C-alpha positions as CSV (number, residue, x, y, z in Angstrom):
1,M,8.5,-20.3,-1.3
2,A,5.3,-18.5,-0.3
3,Q,2.0,-19.9,-1.3
4,G,-0.8,-17.4,-1.3
5,S,-4.5,-17.9,-1.4
6,I,-7.7,-16.0,-1.7
7,I,-9.5,-15.4,1.6
8,S,-12.6,-13.5,2.8
9,L,-12.5,-10.7,5.3
10,T,-15.3,-9.1,7.2
11,A,-15.2,-5.4,8.1
12,A,-16.6,-3.9,11.2
13,D,-19.7,-2.7,9.4
14,G,-20.4,-6.3,8.1
15,H,-19.2,-5.8,4.6
16,T,-17.3,-8.9,3.3
17,L,-14.4,-8.5,0.9
18,G,-11.9,-10.7,-0.8
19,A,-8.2,-10.6,-0.1
20,Y,-5.0,-12.3,-1.2
21,K,-3.0,-13.7,1.8
22,A,0.5,-15.1,1.7
23,L,2.2,-16.8,4.7
24,P,5.9,-17.1,5.4
25,S,7.4,-20.6,5.8
26,V,9.0,-19.4,9.1
27,T,7.7,-17.7,12.3
28,P,6.5,-14.3,11.0
29,K,8.6,-11.3,11.7
30,G,5.4,-9.2,11.4
31,G,2.6,-8.5,9.0
32,V,2.2,-6.2,6.0
33,V,-1.0,-5.1,4.3
34,I,-0.2,-4.6,0.6
35,L,-2.5,-1.9,-0.8
36,Q,-3.4,-2.1,-4.4
37,E,-2.7,0.2,-7.3
38,I,-5.9,1.6,-8.8
39,F,-6.2,-1.5,-11.0
40,G,-7.2,-4.0,-8.3
41,V,-5.6,-7.0,-6.6
42,N,-4.0,-8.2,-9.8
43,T,-1.1,-10.6,-10.4
44,H,1.4,-7.9,-9.6
45,V,-0.1,-7.2,-6.2
46,Q,-0.3,-10.9,-5.4
47,H,3.4,-11.2,-6.4
48,V,4.3,-8.4,-4.1
49,C,2.5,-10.3,-1.3
50,D,4.5,-13.5,-2.1
51,E,7.7,-11.6,-2.0
52,Y,7.1,-10.2,1.4
53,A,6.0,-13.6,2.6
54,A,9.3,-14.9,1.3
55,D,11.0,-12.2,3.4
56,G,9.3,-13.5,6.5
57,Y,6.1,-11.5,6.8
58,V,2.4,-12.3,6.8
59,A,1.1,-10.4,3.7
60,V,-2.5,-9.5,3.1
61,A,-3.9,-7.5,0.1
62,P,-7.5,-6.5,0.6
63,A,-9.7,-6.0,-2.5
64,L,-10.7,-2.4,-1.8
65,F,-13.0,-2.2,-4.8
66,D,-15.2,-5.1,-3.6
67,R,-17.8,-2.6,-2.2
68,V,-18.4,-1.4,-5.7
69,E,-17.6,-4.4,-8.0
70,K,-16.5,-7.8,-6.6
71,N,-13.2,-9.2,-7.8
72,L,-12.6,-6.3,-10.1
73,I,-9.3,-6.4,-12.0
74,L,-8.7,-3.6,-14.5
75,G,-6.2,-3.2,-17.3
76,Y,-3.4,-0.7,-16.9
77,T,-5.0,1.8,-19.3
78,D,-8.6,1.6,-17.9
79,F,-8.3,4.8,-15.8
80,T,-11.9,5.9,-16.5
81,H,-13.5,2.8,-15.0
82,A,-11.0,2.9,-12.1
83,R,-11.9,6.5,-11.2
84,E,-15.6,5.8,-11.4
85,V,-15.1,3.0,-8.8
86,V,-12.8,5.1,-6.6
87,A,-15.4,7.9,-6.6
88,Q,-17.9,5.6,-4.9
89,L,-15.7,4.7,-2.0
90,T,-15.8,6.7,1.2
91,E,-13.0,7.2,3.7
92,A,-15.0,5.3,6.3
93,M,-15.4,2.3,3.9
94,L,-11.7,2.3,3.1
95,V,-10.6,2.5,6.7
96,A,-13.0,-0.3,7.7
97,D,-11.7,-2.6,4.9
98,M,-8.0,-1.8,5.7
99,Q,-8.6,-2.5,9.3
100,A,-10.1,-5.9,8.5
101,A,-6.9,-6.7,6.6
102,I,-4.7,-5.4,9.5
103,N,-6.6,-7.7,11.8
104,A,-6.2,-10.6,9.4
105,C,-2.4,-10.3,9.8
106,A,-2.6,-12.1,13.1
107,P,-0.6,-13.8,14.6
108,A,1.9,-11.1,13.5
109,R,2.6,-8.8,16.5
110,F,3.4,-5.8,14.3
111,V,1.6,-4.7,11.1
112,V,2.7,-2.1,8.5
113,P,0.5,-1.1,5.5
114,I,2.5,-0.8,2.3
115,G,0.8,0.8,-0.7
116,Y,1.5,1.7,-4.3
117,C,0.0,4.5,-6.3
118,Y,-3.7,4.6,-5.2
119,G,-2.6,2.3,-2.4
120,G,0.2,4.5,-1.4
121,A,-2.3,7.2,-0.3
122,M,-4.4,4.4,1.3
123,A,-1.3,3.5,3.4
124,Y,-1.0,7.1,4.5
125,L,-4.7,7.1,5.4
126,A,-4.2,3.8,7.4
127,G,-1.3,5.5,9.2
128,C,-3.7,8.3,10.2
129,K,-6.9,6.4,11.0
130,C,-6.4,2.7,11.5
131,T,-5.4,1.0,14.8
132,G,-2.8,-1.7,15.3
133,V,-0.2,-0.4,12.8
134,A,3.4,0.2,13.7
135,G,4.1,2.4,10.6
136,A,3.2,2.8,6.9
137,V,5.0,2.9,3.6
138,D,3.7,5.1,0.8
139,Y,4.9,4.5,-2.7
140,Y,4.1,7.5,-5.0
141,G,0.6,8.0,-3.6
142,T,-0.8,10.9,-5.6
143,R,-3.8,11.3,-3.4
144,T,-1.6,11.6,-0.4
145,I,-1.3,15.3,-1.2
146,A,-5.1,15.8,-0.7
147,F,-5.1,13.7,2.5
148,A,-2.3,15.9,3.9
149,E,-4.7,18.8,3.8
150,T,-6.9,17.3,6.6
151,M,-4.8,14.7,8.5
152,S,-1.4,13.6,9.5
153,P,0.0,10.2,10.4
154,T,0.2,9.0,14.0
155,V,2.9,6.5,13.2
156,P,6.3,6.6,11.3
157,V,5.9,6.7,7.5
158,M,8.4,6.1,4.8
159,Y,7.7,7.7,1.4
160,H,9.1,6.7,-2.0
161,F,8.7,9.2,-5.0
162,G,10.1,9.3,-8.5
163,A,11.6,12.6,-9.5
164,K,10.1,12.2,-13.0
165,D,6.6,11.6,-11.7
166,Q,4.5,14.4,-13.2
167,S,1.5,13.5,-11.1
168,I,3.4,14.3,-7.8
169,P,5.3,17.6,-8.3
170,M,8.0,18.6,-5.8
171,A,5.6,21.2,-4.5
172,G,3.2,18.4,-3.5
173,I,6.0,16.4,-1.8
174,T,7.0,19.6,0.1
175,K,3.4,20.0,1.3
176,I,3.5,16.4,2.7
177,K,6.8,17.2,4.4
178,T,5.3,20.3,6.0
179,V,2.4,18.2,7.4
180,H,4.6,15.2,8.4
181,P,8.2,16.6,9.0
182,S,9.2,13.4,10.9
183,G,8.5,11.2,7.8
184,T,11.3,9.5,5.9
185,F,11.3,10.7,2.3
186,H,13.2,9.1,-0.6
187,I,13.3,10.7,-4.1
188,Y,14.6,8.5,-7.0
189,D,16.1,10.8,-9.6
190,D,15.6,8.5,-12.7
191,A,12.2,7.1,-11.7
192,D,8.7,7.8,-12.9
193,H,5.3,7.1,-11.4
194,G,4.7,3.4,-10.8
195,F,8.4,2.6,-11.0
196,S,8.0,-0.5,-8.8
197,C,5.5,-2.3,-11.1
198,D,7.3,-4.8,-13.3
199,E,4.1,-5.4,-15.3
200,R,4.4,-1.8,-16.7
201,P,7.8,-1.8,-18.5
202,Q,7.4,1.8,-19.6
203,F,7.6,2.9,-16.0
204,F,9.4,0.0,-14.2
205,N,12.8,1.0,-12.8
206,A,14.7,-2.1,-11.5
207,G,17.3,0.0,-9.7
208,A,14.9,2.2,-7.9
209,T,12.7,-0.8,-7.1
210,K,15.6,-2.7,-5.5
211,L,16.7,0.3,-3.4
212,A,13.2,1.2,-2.3
213,K,12.6,-2.4,-1.2
214,E,15.9,-2.6,0.7
215,R,15.0,0.7,2.5
216,T,11.4,-0.6,3.2
217,L,12.7,-3.9,4.7
218,K,15.0,-1.9,7.0
219,F,12.1,0.4,7.9
220,L,10.0,-2.7,8.8
221,V,12.7,-4.0,11.2
222,D,13.1,-0.6,12.8
223,V,9.4,0.1,13.5
224,M,8.6,-3.5,14.5
225,Q,11.2,-3.6,17.3
């Protein structure tokens, strides 16, 4: 069973940030950077890290909000505070902090960012701007649509979207496909936004979560070869 711990990372610009890191009990297959929802590195994000460590991967979840408020964990309805924090983070800051987490996945030879909601778009950004990544996985990243206006990934990306997600209309998904036609897109008919978070029962979809995880694990094997 994976045993995670809180660590400290240092970005290239000297900023120090916290992170949750979980190690596998076997020789790592690779590394994954788990990128938070807009609520911070909470117990759900830590649990996701533990699950990937149990699957054989070094898993690191950087606290992307630390540049604004250290150790910030928000409730699932505190969108106002979350957006205020997000507004203060620049692309350069986020890339630097994600790069620090990617580097912290050593000794894993291959690293893939996997993000959810806000973190889904961050995974897309990492696939465009960070070095040392073999691919990226974007779970319902609303802000991906905006990133697609100015950049496209340089690595393979797998996308997971819920058909019932009002924040990511099909027109937005089509826009991403136009920018990144080689991406692997999965749409889950009975799933809403945030369908993979079991701490939000009104959105959690066990079937879609299971299938998306199976597809993601296969993607990791494929891009890390």
